[in-house]
C-alpha positions, -999 to 999 in steps of 0.1 A, spaced: -590 735 268 -578 706 246 -600 677 239 -586 642 246 -601 607 245 -614 593 277 -586 568 281 -557 593 284 -548 614 314 -528 641 296 -535 665 267 -528 655 231 -499 679 230 -479 655 252 -493 624 236 -464 617 213 -440 589 208 -407 597 225 -374 579 230 -372 563 264 -344 574 286 -351 545 309 -330 517 297 -338 481 305 -311 462 323 -292 437 302 -301 401 310 -272 379 320 -271 346 301 -265 315 323 -237 290 315 -264 265 304 -276 289 277 -240 293 264 -237 256 260 -271 250 246 -275 238 210 -300 257 190 -331 237 184 -342 230 149 -374 249 143 -385 246 106 -419 261 113 -403 291 130 -380 296 100 -409 294 77 -428 321 96 -397 343 95 -395 339 57 -432 344 51 -429 380 39 -402 370 13 -425 343 0 -454 368 -1 -433 391 -23 -422 364 -47 -428 326 -48 -397 305 -41 -386 279 -67 -374 246 -52 -355 219 -70 -366 183 -65 -356 148 -75 -382 138 -101 -369 102 -100 -386 98 -66 -419 103 -84 -411 83 -115 -403 113 -136 -368 111 -152 -346 140 -162 -364 168 -143 -348 201 -150 -374 225 -135 -384 228 -99 -417 238 -84 -428 269 -67 -439 274 -31 -463 303 -29 -475 324 0 -508 305 0 -489 272 4 -470 285 33 -501 298 50 -517 264 45 -488 248 63 -487 273 92 -524 274 98 -531 238 92 -569 242 86 -570 231 49 -558 202 28 -523 208 16 -514 213 -20 -501 182 -37 -467 198 -43 -464 205 -6 -471 169 1 -445 158 -24 -419 181 -8 -428 168 27 -425 132 15 -391 139 -1 -379 155 31 -392 128 54 -377 101 31 -343 117 31 -344 125 68 -356 91 80 -330 73 57 -302 95 71 -312 85 106 -313 48 97 -351 45 97 -356 40 60 -381 12 66 -405 37 82 -411 53 48 -441 31 43 -457 46 74 -455 79 57 -475 70 26 -506 91 29 -526 71 3 -525 41 26 -544 60 54 -563 85 32 -601 86 34 -603 65 66 -638 76 75 -652 44 90 -621 24 86 -603 36 118 -594 1 129 -579 -7 95 -557 24 96 -547 18 132 -537 -18 123 -517 -6 93 -497 19 114 -491 -7 142 -479 -33 116 -454 -9 100 -441 2 134 -436 -34 145 -420 -45 112 -396 -16 112 -380 -23 146 
C-alpha cells in the first residue's frame, strides 16, 4: 500500500507532471481586436522589466539643464528598490524617481500642448499639506483655470 496525502485520490506513482494531450481550442480574434490600437501601459512594461532591473540597475540619461545643472555627462541609476516603490506605491519615492517623473510629465504635457499645466505638477507647492487642504485645493483649481 502506498501512502498519499489526504487531498489526492490516486497513489504517488501516478502523481507526476505530464504533457496534456487535450489541447485547448484556439480563440478567434474579432475584427475589433484586429483594428484595436495597443494601449500604452508604462506600469505593465515596468513590471515586465522588473527582473532585469533586479539583476542590474539601469542607467538613464537626463537633461541636467532642467534642474539647473549644466553639462551633465552622467545619468542616474534606477534600482530594483526604486521600481518596487513605484509599483507598490506605499512609500515616499526616491528624489531621482521624482526628477524622472517631472521630466517625463514636462515633455509629455508640452508635446500635447499643455505646457502651462507644468506648474500643477510641482510637488513642492502641494507638499506637506497637513491642515492646509483648502490652500492646496485652491492652488490646484487656480492652475487648472489659468491653463485653459
